[in-house]
Structures are given as C-alpha cells and as structure tokens.
C-alpha positions, 0 to 999 in steps of 0.5 A, spaced: 472 443 386 477 439 389 483 437 384 483 429 383 488 425 386 492 421 380 491 414 380 484 413 383 478 411 380 474 416 377 480 420 375 480 423 367 484 428 364 484 430 357 491 432 356 492 435 348 499 433 348 498 426 351 503 422 347 504 415 350 510 414 346 514 420 348 519 418 352 518 426 356 510 423 357 513 417 360 518 421 365 513 426 367 508 420 369 513 417 373 515 423 377 507 425 378 506 418 381 504 418 389 509 414 393 504 408 393 503 408 386 511 407 385 510 401 390 505 398 387 508 398 380 514 396 383 510 390 386 506 389 381 509 390 374 504 396 372 500 401 375 493 405 373 495 412 371 488 414 371 484 415 364 487 419 358 485 421 352 491 422 347 490 424 340 486 420 335 482 417 341 475 418 340 473 417 348 478 417 354 482 410 356 485 407 362 492 408 361 498 403 366 505 405 366 507 398 365 514 394 365 515 390 359 520 385 359 523 387 353 522 395 352 522 397 359 517 402 363 512 403 358 505 407 358 500 402 354 492 401 355 488 394 355 488 390 349 483 385 347 477 383 349 480 380 356 484 387 356 490 384 358 496 389 360 501 389 355 506 393 351 503 396 346 510 395 340 510 388 343 503 387 342 502 390 335 509 386 333 505 379 335 500 381 331 503 382 325 508 375 326 501 372 326 499 368 319 491 370 316 485 367 319 484 363 312 492 361 313 491 359 320 484 355 318 488 352 313 493 350 317 489 347 323 485 343 317 492 340 315 494 338 322 488 335 323 489 330 317 496 329 319 495 327 326 490 321 323 494 315 325 496 310 318 491 304 319 486 306 322 479 307 319 476 314 317 469 315 321 466 318 315 
C-alpha cells in the first residue's frame, strides 16, 4: 500500500505524541510540508495538514497550519458550527472575555429599553 501524501484529502495519521501547542510539533509540520502546501500557506494564511488525533480527542480532526496575527504560526482545528479557522488560544481568550448568556440577555433587554425614544407611547 502506498504511503499517503501529507495535506491531501483522506490523509489521516494517529500520532500518540501529536501536541498542537508544542513548538517542536509546529516546526516538524512546517518542515514536512510540500512546496505547494508552503505556497498555499503564504497565499491564504492557512493550509490543511490532514487529520490528526491528539491525546484527549476521541476521533481524528482536520488540523490546519494557520498564521495568527497575534501568536504567529499555530496548529489549529476548526471552531464553532461554521468551522472557523482561528488560533485556539485567541479563540479561548475571546470565549472567556464574553459574559454569561444570562447576563447578555439581561443586557440586551436593558439596551432595548434604553433605545425607546422619550415621549413615544409603548405599543403594549
């Protein structure tokens, strides 16, 4: 059986030591990329490196080599329902900075009341 080519559809590797946050893993992935994958990375700012299953994951996930404006080159997987490609530390920081849903709902109601112009009767 032929060895799969990294970066192509259907490429799946189980690496027990795959740690997307480790700098040596990022360097190894960069050195293993083909010239075409490197070119796509420079043009688009991200490129697929195939599916990996790091420790703690129950199934393989497609990982991307991504150029984060804050952190530099990182390995990340798609986030959210629309599968955005973002830097994982920046994504987690953004999640932590948002208030809870109950607070945002209360804030949304308060804003709606503040936006009601004065002197206009309420429809209810």
